[in-house]
C-alpha positions in Angstrom: -157.3 19.1 81.5 -155.1 22.1 81.3 -154.1 23.6 84.6 -155.1 27.2 85.3 -151.9 29.3 85.3 -149.9 26.8 83.2 -148.1 27.8 80.0 -148.7 25.9 76.7 -146.9 26.3 73.5 -144.2 28.2 75.3 -146.2 31.5 75.4 -149.9 31.0 76.2 -150.9 31.3 79.8 -154.2 29.5 80.7 -156.4 31.9 82.6 -159.7 30.0 83.0 -162.1 27.5 81.4 -164.8 29.1 79.4 -166.6 26.1 77.7 -166.7 22.4 77.6 -168.2 19.8 75.2 -168.1 16.0 74.8 -164.8 16.0 73.0 -163.1 19.3 73.8 -162.6 22.0 76.4 -162.1 25.6 75.6 -160.0 27.9 77.7 -159.2 31.6 77.8 -155.5 32.1 77.3 -153.2 35.1 77.3 -150.1 35.7 75.2 -148.5 37.9 77.7 -145.7 39.1 75.4 -148.3 40.4 72.9 -150.8 41.3 75.7 -153.7 39.6 73.8 -156.3 37.1 74.8 -157.1 34.0 72.8 -159.5 31.1 73.0 -157.6 27.8 73.2 -159.6 24.6 72.3 -158.1 21.4 73.8 -158.8 17.9 72.4 -157.3 15.2 74.5 -156.8 11.7 73.3 -158.4 10.0 76.3 -161.6 11.9 75.8 -162.2 10.7 72.2 -162.7 7.3 70.8 -161.5 8.0 67.2 -158.9 10.6 68.2 -156.8 10.3 65.0 -159.9 10.7 62.8 -161.0 13.8 64.8 -157.5 15.2 64.7 -157.4 15.0 60.9 -160.8 16.6 60.8 -159.5 19.4 63.0 -156.5 19.9 60.7 -158.9 20.2 57.8 -160.8 22.9 59.8 -157.6 24.8 60.5 -156.5 24.7 56.9 -159.9 26.0 55.7 -160.1 28.8 58.3 -156.5 30.0 57.5 -157.6 30.7 54.0 -160.8 32.5 54.9 -161.0 36.2 56.0 -164.4 37.5 56.8 -165.8 39.6 59.8 -168.1 36.7 60.7 -165.4 34.1 60.9 -162.8 33.5 63.6 -159.0 33.6 62.8 -156.6 30.8 63.7 -153.4 32.0 65.5 -151.6 28.8 66.3 -151.8 25.0 66.5 -150.1 23.0 69.3 -149.8 19.3 69.1 -148.0 18.1 72.2 -148.2 15.7 75.2 -151.1 13.6 73.7 -153.3 16.6 73.2 -154.2 18.8 70.3 -154.7 22.6 70.9 -156.1 25.2 68.6 -155.4 28.8 69.4 -158.0 31.1 67.8 -159.7 34.5 68.2 -161.4 34.9 71.5 -165.0 35.9 70.7 -166.8 37.7 73.5 -170.4 36.8 73.8 -172.6 33.7 73.9 -174.0 31.2 71.5 -177.5 31.5 70.1 -178.2 28.2 71.7 -177.5 29.8 75.0 -180.0 32.6 74.1 -182.7 30.0 73.3 -182.0 28.0 76.5 -182.2 31.2 78.6 -185.0 33.1 76.9 -186.8 30.8 74.6 -187.8 31.7 71.0 -186.1 34.8 69.7 -187.8 37.9 68.3 -188.4 37.6 64.6 -186.6 40.8 63.7 -183.5 39.7 65.5 -183.5 36.3 63.8 -183.9 37.9 60.3 -180.9 40.3 61.0 -178.8 37.3 62.1 -179.9 35.3 59.1 -178.8 38.0 56.7 -175.4 38.0 58.3 -175.2 34.3 58.0 -176.2 34.5 54.3 -173.3 36.9 53.8 -170.7 34.7 55.3 -172.0 31.6 53.6 -172.0 33.4 50.3 -168.4 34.3 50.9 -167.5 30.7 51.7 -169.4 29.4 48.7 -167.6 31.8 46.4 -164.2 30.4 47.3 -162.3 28.3 44.7 -163.0 25.5 45.4 -166.3 26.3 47.3 -166.2 25.8 51.1 -169.3 24.0 52.5 -169.9 24.5 56.2 -172.4 21.6 56.8 -173.0 22.1 60.5 -175.1 25.3 60.9 -176.9 25.3 64.2 -177.5 27.8 67.1 -174.7 26.2 69.1 -172.2 27.1 66.4 -173.2 30.7 66.1 -171.7 33.3 68.6 -173.6 36.5 69.3 -171.3 39.4 70.2 -172.3 42.3 72.4 -172.4 44.6 69.3 -175.1 42.4 67.6 -172.7 40.9 65.1 -172.6 37.1 64.8 -169.6 34.8 64.4 -169.7 31.4 62.9 -167.5 28.9 64.8 -166.5 25.2 64.8 -165.4 24.2 61.3 -164.8 20.5 62.1 -167.3 19.4 59.4 -166.5 21.9 56.7 -165.3 20.6 53.4 -164.3 21.8 50.0 -166.7 21.0 47.1 -165.1 18.7 44.5 -166.9 18.7 41.2 -165.6 15.2 40.3 -167.1 13.6 43.4 -170.5 11.9 43.1 -170.9 11.8 46.9 -169.2 12.7 50.2 -166.8 10.3 51.6 -168.2 10.8 55.1 -171.4 12.2 56.4 -171.1 14.7 59.2 -173.4 17.2 60.7 -176.0 17.4 63.5 -179.2 15.3 63.1 -182.2 17.5 63.0 -180.3 20.4 61.3 -178.5 18.3 58.7 -179.9 18.0 55.1 -180.9 14.6 53.8 -177.9 14.5 51.5 -175.5 14.7 54.5 -176.5 11.1 55.3 -175.3 9.6 52.1 -176.8 8.2 48.9 -178.0 11.5 47.5 -174.9 13.1 46.0 -172.3 15.2 47.7 -173.1 18.2 49.8 -173.0 21.6 48.2 -174.1 25.2 48.9 -177.8 24.1 49.1 -176.9 21.9 52.0 -175.9 24.9 54.0 -179.2 26.5 53.0 -181.1 23.6 54.5 -179.0 23.9 57.7 -179.7 27.6 57.8 -183.4 27.1 57.4 -183.4 24.5 60.3 -181.5 27.0 62.4 -184.0 29.8 61.8 -186.8 27.4 62.6 -185.2 26.7 66.0 -184.5 30.3 66.7 -188.0 31.7 66.0 -190.0 28.8 67.5 -187.8 27.6 70.3 -188.4 24.0 69.0 -185.3 22.0 68.5 -185.5 20.0 65.2 -182.9 17.7 66.7 -185.4 16.6 69.4 -188.1 13.9 68.8 -190.1 13.7 66.6 -187.4 15.3 64.5 -189.8 17.4 62.4 -190.3 21.0 61.3 -193.9 22.2 61.2 -195.0 25.5 59.6 -193.8 28.1 62.1 -197.1 29.8 62.4 -198.7 26.6 63.7 -196.4 27.0 66.7 -196.6 30.8 66.9 -199.4 32.5 64.9 -197.8 35.9 65.4 -194.9 35.0 63.1 -194.9 36.3 59.6 -196.1 34.4 56.6 -193.1 35.6 54.6 -190.6 34.1 57.1 -192.6 30.8 57.2 -192.3 30.5 53.4 -188.6 31.3 53.5 -187.9 28.6 56.1 -190.2 26.1 54.2 -188.3 26.7 51.0 -184.8 26.4 52.7 -185.7 23.0 54.2 -187.1 21.1 51.2 -185.7 17.6 51.2 -184.9 17.9 47.4 -182.0 20.4 47.0 -183.5 21.4 43.6 -186.6 22.8 45.4 -184.6 25.0 47.8 -183.1 28.4 47.2 -180.1 27.8 44.9 -177.8 30.3 46.5 -177.5 32.2 49.8 -177.8 35.4 47.8 -181.4 34.4 46.9 -182.1 33.7 50.6 -180.7 37.1 51.6 -182.9 38.8 49.0 -186.0 36.9 50.3 -185.2 37.9 53.9 -184.7 41.5 52.8 -188.2 41.5 51.3 -189.9 38.9 53.5 -192.9 41.1 54.1 -193.6 41.2 50.4 -194.1 37.4 50.5 -197.2 37.9 52.6 -199.0 39.2 49.4 -200.1 36.5 47.0 -199.5 38.6 43.9 -195.9 39.4 44.8 -195.4 35.8 45.8 -196.3 34.7 42.3 -194.1 37.3 40.7 -191.2 36.2 42.9 -191.8 32.6 42.0 -191.8 33.4 38.3 -188.5 35.3 38.7 -186.9 32.3 40.5 -188.1 29.9 37.8 -186.8 32.2 35.1 -183.5 32.6 36.8 -183.1 28.9 37.3 -184.0 28.3 33.6 -181.6 31.0 32.4 -178.9 29.6 34.6 -179.5 26.1 33.2 -179.4 27.4 29.7 -176.2 29.4 30.2 -174.4 26.6 32.1 -172.5 26.4 35.3 -170.0 29.1 34.4 -172.7 31.7 33.8 -174.3 30.7 37.1 -171.0 31.3 38.9 -170.9 34.7 37.4 -174.4 35.6 38.6 -173.5 34.3 42.0 -170.4 36.4 42.0 -172.4 39.5 41.2 -174.9 38.7 44.0 -172.1 38.3 46.5 -170.6 41.6 45.4 -174.0 43.3 46.0 -174.1 41.7 49.5 -170.6 42.9 50.2 -171.5 46.4 49.1 -174.6 46.4 51.4 -172.6 45.3 54.4 -169.9 47.9 53.6 -172.4 50.7 53.7 -173.9 49.3 56.9 -170.6 49.2 58.7 -169.8 52.8 57.6 -173.2 54.0 58.8 -173.0 52.1 62.1 -169.5 53.5 62.8 -170.5 57.0 61.9 -173.3 57.1 64.5 -171.6 55.0 67.2 -171.1 56.7 70.5 -168.5 54.2 71.8 -165.0 54.6 70.4 -164.6 50.8 70.2 -167.7 50.5 68.1 -166.4 53.2 65.7 -163.1 51.3 65.5 -164.8 48.0 64.8 -167.2 49.5 62.2 -164.5 51.2 60.2 -162.2 48.1 60.3 -165.0 45.9 59.2 -165.7 48.4 56.3 -162.1 48.2 55.3 -162.3 44.4 55.3 -165.3 44.7 52.9 -163.7 47.4 50.7 -159.9 47.8 51.3 -159.7 49.7 48.0 -162.0 52.5 49.1 -160.6 55.7 50.7 -163.6 56.5 52.9 -163.1 54.0 55.7 -159.3 54.5 55.9 -159.8 58.3 56.2 -162.7 58.1 58.7 -160.7 55.6 60.8 -158.0 58.2 61.1 -160.2 61.3 61.7 -162.8 59.7 64.0 -160.9 57.1 65.8 -157.1 57.5 65.8 -157.1 61.3 66.0 -160.1 61.5 68.4 -157.6 62.3 71.1 -155.3 64.4 68.9 -152.6 61.7 69.0 -151.7 59.0 66.5 -150.2 56.5 68.9 -147.7 53.7 68.2 -150.3 51.1 69.0 -152.7 52.7 66.4 -149.8 52.8 64.0 -149.2 49.1 64.5 -152.9 48.4 64.0 -152.9 50.4 60.8 -149.9 48.5 59.5 -151.5 45.2 60.4 -154.6 46.2 58.3 -152.3 47.1 55.4 -150.8 43.6 55.3 -154.1 41.8 55.7 -155.1 39.9 52.6 -158.4 39.4 50.8 -159.8 36.0 49.7 -157.5 36.1 46.6 -154.3 36.5 48.8 -153.8 40.2 47.8 -152.8 42.5 50.6 -155.0 45.5 51.4 -152.2 48.0 50.7 -151.8 46.7 47.2 -155.6 46.8 46.6 -155.7 50.4 47.9 -152.8 51.4 45.7 -154.5 49.9 42.6 -157.0 52.8 42.9 -154.8 55.9 42.3 -157.4 58.4 43.5 -158.1 56.5 46.7 -154.4 55.9 47.3 -153.6 59.6 46.9 -156.3 60.7 49.5 -155.3 58.0 52.0 -151.6 58.7 51.6 -152.1 62.4 52.2 -154.2 61.9 55.3 -151.8 59.4 56.9 -148.7 61.4 55.8 -150.2 64.5 57.6 -151.0 62.4 60.7 -147.6 60.8 60.9 -145.9 64.2 60.4 -147.8 66.2 63.0 -149.5 63.9 65.5 -147.5 60.6 65.8 -147.1 60.0 69.5 -148.3 63.6 70.1 -145.2 65.2 68.6 -145.0 63.9 65.0 -142.6 61.7 63.2 -141.5 63.1 59.8 -139.5 60.0 59.0 -142.6 57.8 59.2 -144.5 60.4 57.1 -142.0 60.3 54.2 -143.4 57.2 52.4 -147.0 58.5 52.4 -146.2 62.1 51.6 -144.1 60.9 48.6 -147.1 58.9 47.2 -149.4 61.9 47.7 -147.1 64.5 46.1 -146.5 62.3 43.0 -150.2 61.7 42.4 -152.1 63.5 39.6 -155.4 62.6 41.4 -154.8 64.8 44.4 -156.0 68.4 44.7 -153.1 70.7 43.5 -152.9 72.5 46.9 -152.7 69.2 48.8 -150.1 67.8 46.5 -148.0 71.0 46.9 -148.4 70.8 50.7 -147.3 67.1 50.6 -144.3 68.0 48.6 -143.3 70.8 51.0 -143.8 68.6 54.0 -141.7 65.9 52.4 -138.9 68.4 52.0 -139.3 69.4 55.6 -139.2 65.7 56.6 -135.9 65.4 54.8 -134.5 68.5 56.5 -134.6 66.7 59.8 -131.7 64.5 58.6 -130.0 66.9 56.3 -130.2 70.4 57.8 -126.8 71.8 58.6 -125.1 68.7 57.1 -122.4 69.3 54.4 -121.8 67.0 51.4 -118.4 66.0 50.2 -117.9 69.2 48.3 -118.5 71.2 51.5 -121.9 72.5 50.5 -124.8 72.5 53.0 -127.4 70.0 51.8 -130.4 71.8 53.3 -130.5 75.2 54.9 -132.7 76.9 57.5 -133.6 79.4 54.8 -135.0 76.5 52.7 -136.7 75.1 55.8 -138.4 78.4 56.5 -139.5 78.9 52.9 -141.2 75.5 52.9 -142.8 76.1 56.3 -144.2 79.3 54.9 -145.5 77.6 51.7 -147.2 74.8 53.7 -149.0 77.4 55.8 -150.2 79.5 52.9 -153.7 79.5 51.5 -157.0 78.7 53.1 -156.2 75.2 54.5 -159.5 75.0 56.3 -161.4 75.2 52.9 -158.7 73.3 50.9 -158.4 70.5 53.5 -160.3 70.7 56.8 -160.1 72.6 60.1 -158.1 69.8 61.9 -155.3 69.8 59.3 -155.3 73.6 59.4 -154.7 73.6 63.1 -152.0 71.0 62.7 -150.1 73.0 60.1 -150.4 76.3 62.0 -149.4 74.7 65.3 -146.3 73.1 63.7 -145.3 76.4 62.0 -145.6 78.4 65.1 -143.7 75.9 67.1 -140.8 75.8 64.6 -140.5 79.6 64.7 -140.5 79.5 68.5 -137.8 76.8 68.5 -135.6 77.9 65.6 -135.9 81.7 65.5 -132.1 82.2 66.0 -131.2 79.5 63.3 -133.6 81.2 60.8 -132.1 84.6 61.6 -128.5 83.3 61.1 -129.5 81.8 57.7 -130.9 85.1 56.4 -134.6 85.1 57.4 -135.5 88.6 58.5 -137.6 89.6 61.6 -140.2 91.0 59.2 -140.5 87.6 57.4 -141.1 85.7 60.6 -143.5 88.3 62.0 -145.4 88.4 58.6 -145.8 84.6 58.7 -147.2 84.7 62.2 -149.6 87.5 61.2 -150.8 85.5 58.2 -151.6 82.6 60.5 -153.5 85.0 62.8 -155.5 86.2 59.8 -156.4 82.6 58.8 -157.5 81.9 62.4 -159.8 84.9 62.4 -161.2 84.4 58.9 -161.2 80.7 58.4 -161.5 79.1 61.8 -163.5 81.6 63.9 -166.9 80.3 62.6 -166.1 76.6 63.0 -168.7 75.3 65.4 -166.6 72.7 67.0 -165.6 72.9 70.7 -162.4 70.8 70.1 -161.2 73.0 67.2 -161.9 76.2 69.2 -160.0 74.8 72.2 -157.0 74.1 69.9 -157.3 77.6 68.4 -157.0 79.1 71.9 -153.8 77.1 72.5 -152.6 78.1 69.1 -153.1 81.8 69.8 -151.1 81.4 73.1 -148.4 79.7 71.1 -148.2 82.7 68.6 -147.7 85.1 71.6 -144.7 82.9 72.7 -143.3 82.8 69.2 -143.5 86.6 68.8 -141.6 86.9 72.1 -139.0 84.5 70.8 -138.5 86.5 67.6 -138.2 89.7 69.6 -135.6 88.3 71.9 -133.5 86.8 69.0 -133.3 90.2 67.2 -132.4 92.0 70.4 -129.3 89.8 70.8 
């Protein structure tokens, strides 16, 4: 047993015990340097008869998980093999298992179970689409975590394996009796995607009936014999998932997801017959086209599932009242579609800039997302940049945010990379591209203004600086971009005039030019921003108007000197 308060791996402090099984104990740990909590699973040699076998199984689990990235899967942070114990440091998942839900409350509502089942179909489809396919083999309520936001996480990959086409059977049988498919006990070929479908069906049976298929007499009866209020459609889905012969089950999790999405239609005999004909035709077509074609169909189905979840995450985040839920929703949408501009932009507008400040912690989170990789090992930034239109919009948005709102004051240096991408793009609106180019110039002024080159010439002058500020603030930014960006630009321009009025004067900028620029901003406020029905924008406009008054006084004082 690990001692509470002890340090393992040189950096993880054990806070308390959060779970215990026959072979392992799970602790809540804290990496105090990173200020992040982790779940730490401990397997001790004296607690396990076949320690070396289990240890190798866990190494297999770790290697598989490290290659998988999906919102329903935990991530592995570290492995510690020391002092006769084996520790796995993984994502701490808040919530309880579905087994705990059954133990505490009995059979779960059908609509909840169907929602969880579709999430499970999505993650299993993702795993089955890997090359080689990853087969989970131990689906059961105790291995499914339910988080407070309603999302599930699949845990415990100790029995997962990669599907090998050349194998006729599994070298070992692993799984939980009652939930495990017949082929998991040997003699009927190796386990494949249909094995997971059987385990999924057994899990759904337990969830909606409260009857554990792992208890005597180890059987699964039609669910409506146990609870007549359950739907005929769900009964048929579970029945088909749990056929002893894999050929009689659904042949992919995409098929199961579709059936769950339309389970009410299965209550009608006519639609049932039509669905069966479609399945028979699909299987026949797949057999005729061969395994390769089937793989292509599966890939298309998985893509459709991914698109569905992407839209759900966007919608959930958009209506979420809790900032953490909005953050989670947009991050999950990015995981589904890192090449789409929408979730990146909404993450900035509705989460990072909700408090008018793009903090260093948010910047780190953003950069972590950029270097995340998809299932093919391609980082999200590269995927985003492969779509020039999306790259242009996202680069413009983040360049603006870095320039004006990083840590509340802006950081032109951090903005340069993104503004450069935006201003070079032919896919960005002409006004935005010009604004990005001018802001890029301004960013460079912060290092070059007043500095002379070897010939004695000034690299960048305050005259140039003023001209670019004026150009950035021109036009109807509210219509060309949005009210938030307009306020950012006007606030920066007014602030620069207030701070640098004497430098502008000394480099040839007249009093009339500065006054005219401030008047232009006033006009845009009155015409473009006055009718924006947003309390936050109006509060910012009030502050901006106060800033203009101060800038006008600064100009007046400078020209009186």
